[in-house]
C-alpha angles and dihedrals in degrees: 000000000000092000089063095051112117112224117233115226106223090206097054108022120119120237089255092054091050092049090058088068113096111258095017117113131178096276093049092046090054091050091050090052092046093053097051141166107060126189094189137018090242088067088074085089085077087065090052093253108157119243095244090053091049089052090048096052099034094095090053100047137067134186105225122165116294117237109282092010114136115246090207097252 
């Protein structure tokens, strides 16, 4: 049920949460965490996530503010 899928915030997710995404293993999860923060899902390319994987996980991820990150107010 896609409506019940919880979106994973790339800027706050734990390594374990990231690894639950299809195509993301421990090494990739660590690279995603190391390259934070992200403003857009496409920026996952900075963490060496392949384009097809970004397309695959895009519906399941979001890029909310990271803890302590200014929201510009």
